[in-house]
C-alpha positions in Angstrom: -30.2 -4.0 -13.7 -31.6 -6.2 -16.4 -29.9 -9.5 -15.6 -29.0 -11.0 -12.2 -25.3 -12.0 -11.9 -24.6 -15.6 -12.7 -21.8 -15.6 -10.2 -20.5 -13.4 -7.4 -16.9 -13.4 -6.3 -15.8 -12.3 -2.8 -12.1 -11.6 -2.5 -9.4 -9.0 -3.1 -9.7 -5.9 -5.1 -7.2 -7.1 -7.6 -9.7 -9.7 -8.9 -11.6 -7.1 -10.8 -8.9 -6.3 -13.3 -10.1 -8.7 -15.9 -9.2 -8.3 -19.6 -12.6 -8.4 -21.4 -14.7 -7.3 -18.5 -17.4 -5.1 -20.0 -20.5 -3.1 -19.1 -18.9 -2.3 -15.8 -21.0 -0.5 -13.1 -20.6 0.0 -9.4 -23.6 -0.4 -7.1 -23.9 0.9 -3.6 -26.3 -1.1 -1.5 -27.7 -0.3 1.9 -29.1 -3.5 3.7 -31.1 -4.0 6.9 -27.7 -5.0 8.4 -25.8 -1.9 7.2 -23.5 -1.5 4.3 -21.4 -4.3 2.8 -17.6 -4.1 2.9 -17.4 -2.1 -0.4 -19.6 -1.1 -3.3 -20.3 -4.1 -5.5 -18.8 -4.1 -9.0 -20.9 -5.6 -11.8 -19.8 -6.5 -15.2 -20.1 -8.9 -18.2 -17.5 -11.6 -18.7 -17.7 -14.3 -21.3 -21.3 -13.1 -22.0 -22.5 -13.5 -18.4 -23.0 -11.1 -15.6 -20.7 -11.3 -12.7 -20.4 -9.4 -9.4 -17.3 -8.7 -7.3 -17.2 -7.7 -3.7 -13.9 -6.6 -2.0 -14.2 -8.6 1.2 -11.9 -6.4 3.3 -13.0 -3.1 1.6 -11.2 -1.1 -1.0 -7.5 -0.9 0.1 -8.0 -3.8 2.6 -8.8 -1.8 5.7 -11.3 -4.2 7.4 -10.2 -6.8 9.9 -11.5 -10.4 9.5 -13.5 -9.9 12.8 -14.8 -6.6 11.6 -16.4 -7.8 8.4 -20.1 -7.2 8.1 -20.8 -10.6 6.7 -24.5 -10.3 7.0 -24.6 -7.1 4.9 -22.2 -8.7 2.3 -24.3 -11.8 1.8 -27.6 -9.9 2.0 -26.4 -7.3 -0.6 -25.5 -10.1 -3.1 -28.8 -11.9 -2.4 -30.7 -8.6 -3.2 -29.0 -8.5 -6.6 -30.3 -12.0 -7.4 -27.0 -13.8 -6.9 -27.5 -17.6 -6.5 -23.8 -18.7 -6.6 -20.8 -17.3 -4.7 -17.1 -18.2 -4.9 -15.0 -17.0 -2.0 -11.4 -16.4 -2.8 -9.2 -16.9 0.2 -5.5 -17.0 1.2 -4.8 -19.9 3.6 -2.0 -21.6 5.4 -1.3 -25.3 4.9 -1.4 -27.9 7.7 -0.4 -30.7 5.4 2.9 -31.5 3.7 1.2 -32.3 0.4 -0.7 -29.0 0.3 2.3 -26.8 -0.6 2.5 -23.0 -1.0 1.3 -22.1 -4.5 -1.2 -24.9 -4.6 -5.0 -24.3 -4.8 -7.4 -26.1 -2.6 -11.2 -26.6 -3.0 -12.1 -27.8 0.5 -15.1 -29.9 1.2 -15.4 -29.4 5.0 -15.3 -26.4 7.4 -14.4 -26.0 11.0 -15.5 -22.8 12.7 -13.0 -21.8 15.4 -14.0 -18.1 15.5 -15.4 -16.6 18.6 -16.9 -13.1 18.3 -18.7 -13.1 15.0 -22.4 -12.8 14.2 -23.1 -16.1 12.6 -26.7 -16.0 11.6 -29.5 -13.9 10.1 -31.9 -15.4 12.6 -32.7 -14.1 16.0 -34.9 -11.2 17.3 -38.0 -13.4 17.3 -37.4 -15.9 14.6 -35.5 -19.2 14.9 -34.0 -21.2 12.0 -31.7 -24.2 11.9 -30.0 -24.8 8.6 -28.3 -28.1 7.7 -24.6 -27.6 7.4 -23.2 -31.2 7.3 -21.8 -30.4 3.9 -21.0 -26.7 4.2 -19.9 -26.1 0.6 -22.1 -26.7 -2.5 -20.7 -29.9 -4.0 -21.9 -29.0 -7.5 -20.2 -25.6 -7.5 -17.1 -27.0 -5.8 -16.8 -29.6 -8.5 -17.0 -27.0 -11.3 -14.5 -24.8 -9.4 -12.1 -27.7 -9.2 -12.4 -28.4 -12.9 -11.9 -24.7 -13.8 -8.7 -24.4 -11.7 -7.4 -27.7 -13.2 -7.9 -26.4 -16.7 -5.6 -23.5 -15.7 -2.8 -26.1 -15.3 -2.5 -25.1 -11.6 -1.8 -27.7 -8.9 -5.2 -28.1 -7.4 -6.5 -30.4 -4.7 -10.2 -31.4 -4.1 -11.2 -32.0 -0.5 -9.8 -31.2 2.9 -11.0 -29.3 6.0 -10.6 -25.6 6.3 -10.4 -24.2 9.8 -11.4 -20.6 10.3 -9.7 -18.8 13.2 -10.5 -15.4 14.6 -7.3 -13.5 13.7 -6.0 -11.1 12.9 -2.8 -12.7 14.4 -1.3 -15.8 13.0 -1.3 -19.1 15.0 1.2 -20.0 17.7 3.1 -23.2 17.1 1.1 -24.9 19.8 -2.2 -24.0 18.0 -0.8 -25.0 14.7 0.3 -28.4 15.9 -3.1 -28.9 17.6 -5.0 -28.1 14.4 -2.9 -30.7 12.6 -3.6 -33.2 15.3 -7.3 -32.5 14.8 -7.0 -33.4 11.1 -7.4 -29.9 9.7 -6.0 -29.4 6.2 -5.8 -25.6 5.7 -6.3 -22.5 7.9 -7.7 -19.1 7.2 -9.6 -16.2 8.8 -12.6 -15.4 6.6 -14.7 -18.4 5.4 -16.8 -18.6 8.6 -19.5 -17.4 8.9 -19.5 -16.4 5.2 -20.3 -19.9 4.0 -23.0 -20.5 6.6 -24.7 -17.1 5.9 -24.7 -18.0 2.2 -26.5 -21.2 3.0 -29.1 -19.3 5.1 -29.6 -17.1 2.1 -30.0 -20.2 -0.1 -27.0 -19.3 -2.2 -24.5 -21.9 -3.4 -21.1 -21.3 -2.0 -17.6 -22.7 -2.5 -14.1 -21.6 -1.6 -11.0 -21.4 -3.9 -8.2 -21.3 -1.3 -4.7 -20.4 -2.3 -2.0 -21.8 -0.1 0.5 -19.0 0.7 2.5 -20.7 3.5 2.9 -23.7 5.9 1.5 -21.7 8.9 4.1 -22.1 11.6 4.3 -25.9 12.2 6.7 -26.7 9.4 10.2 -26.5 10.9 12.0 -26.5 7.6 10.0 -23.6 6.2 9.9 -19.9 7.0 7.1 -18.8 9.3 4.1 -17.1 7.8 4.2 -13.4 7.2 2.2 -10.7 5.4 5.0 -10.3 2.8 4.8 -14.0 2.1 1.0 -14.0 1.6 1.0 -11.0 -0.7 3.8 -12.4 -2.8 2.0 -15.7 -3.4 -1.3 -14.1 -4.0 0.2 -11.7 -6.6 1.8 -14.6 -8.4 -1.5 -16.5 -8.4 -3.6 -13.6 -9.7 -3.6 -14.9 -13.3 -4.7 -18.3 -12.1 -7.5 -16.9 -10.0 -8.8 -14.7 -12.8 -8.6 -17.4 -15.5 -10.3 -20.0 -13.2 -13.2 -17.6 -12.6 -13.6 -17.0 -16.3 -13.6 -20.8 -17.0 -16.0 -21.4 -14.1 -18.4 -18.7 -15.3 -18.5 -20.4 -18.7 -19.2 -23.8 -17.1 -22.1 -22.7 -15.0 -25.4 -24.2 -16.0 -28.4 -21.9 -16.2 -30.3 -23.8 -13.5 -29.1 -25.2 -10.2 -29.5 -28.9 -9.5 -28.6 -28.9 -5.8 -30.4 -28.4 -2.5 -28.9 -25.0 -1.7 -31.8 -23.1 -3.2 -34.2 -24.7 -0.7 -32.1 -24.7 2.5 -34.7 -22.8 4.5 -37.6 -24.9 3.4 -37.7 -26.9 6.7 -35.4 -24.8 8.8 -37.7 -22.2 10.2 -39.3 -23.5 13.5 -41.0 -20.4 14.8 -44.8 -20.0 14.6 -45.2 -17.4 11.9 -47.8 -15.6 14.1 -45.1 -15.1 16.7 -42.5 -13.4 14.5 -42.3 -9.7 15.2 -43.3 -7.6 12.2 -40.0 -5.7 12.1 -38.0 -8.9 12.1 -40.1 -10.4 9.3 -39.6 -7.2 7.3 -35.9 -7.3 7.8 -35.6 -10.9 6.7 -38.4 -10.7 4.0 -35.9 -11.3 1.2 -34.9 -14.6 2.8 -38.0 -16.0 4.4 -41.1 -14.6 2.7 -41.5 -17.6 0.4 -41.8 -19.9 3.3 -44.2 -17.9 5.5 -47.9 -17.3 5.0 -48.9 -13.8 4.1 
């Protein structure tokens, strides 16, 4: 491939049906962590290369807890991706974030339990900074892109990621509201944190499909409700991605690209060769040869 993608999008398979998407090719990638959720689709949109990854596989057959997030992020990194937008359905925990609205959150709360959350381990220790888990530069551009689509979009708020696949109980939903959470979903963690470890800018475009189960005057969340809202928002999603792609500057002016610079604490001489080889794409520039 001659040119690295300017942007990668992780979301549903319907996102790839863009008018004007050219030079389309599908790439199958095997990573040290196994295969990603699906083959990666590459194309040219508005004169820039873009990559799409179906988060839950073609036909949506992978549970949130079954996602091979390490392989997904590593595969995109291997293609030279430096920016990722995660497209997510979410429930609202606030009255003012209504179904049909789009949220660009600025904070993240990991309430998952059984997921592999880091590339590190097996003889190498790294501690990334995650006080601000989303790239503020990319988030700002995403917000502007969605706003240009004339959609109702909100900037800010905390996204809590639950394990799933079930929806919340009313007790859980009320607790999350009491904690100050804004929206709820099942996929952003550890996706966002792994992108940071891979020194990739990451933001989420979250589409509110329901009021979870706390809102007594609204129907409780269901799969049918989610699919209906996502289908109606497909045009907004696609157009916002197109606009975002056009807005992206050539160079990054954020700290995401150096997230590992001071994160690795292990003596390089103590790192097992097989571990260093597996993580070479991520860590080699910071370790002596």
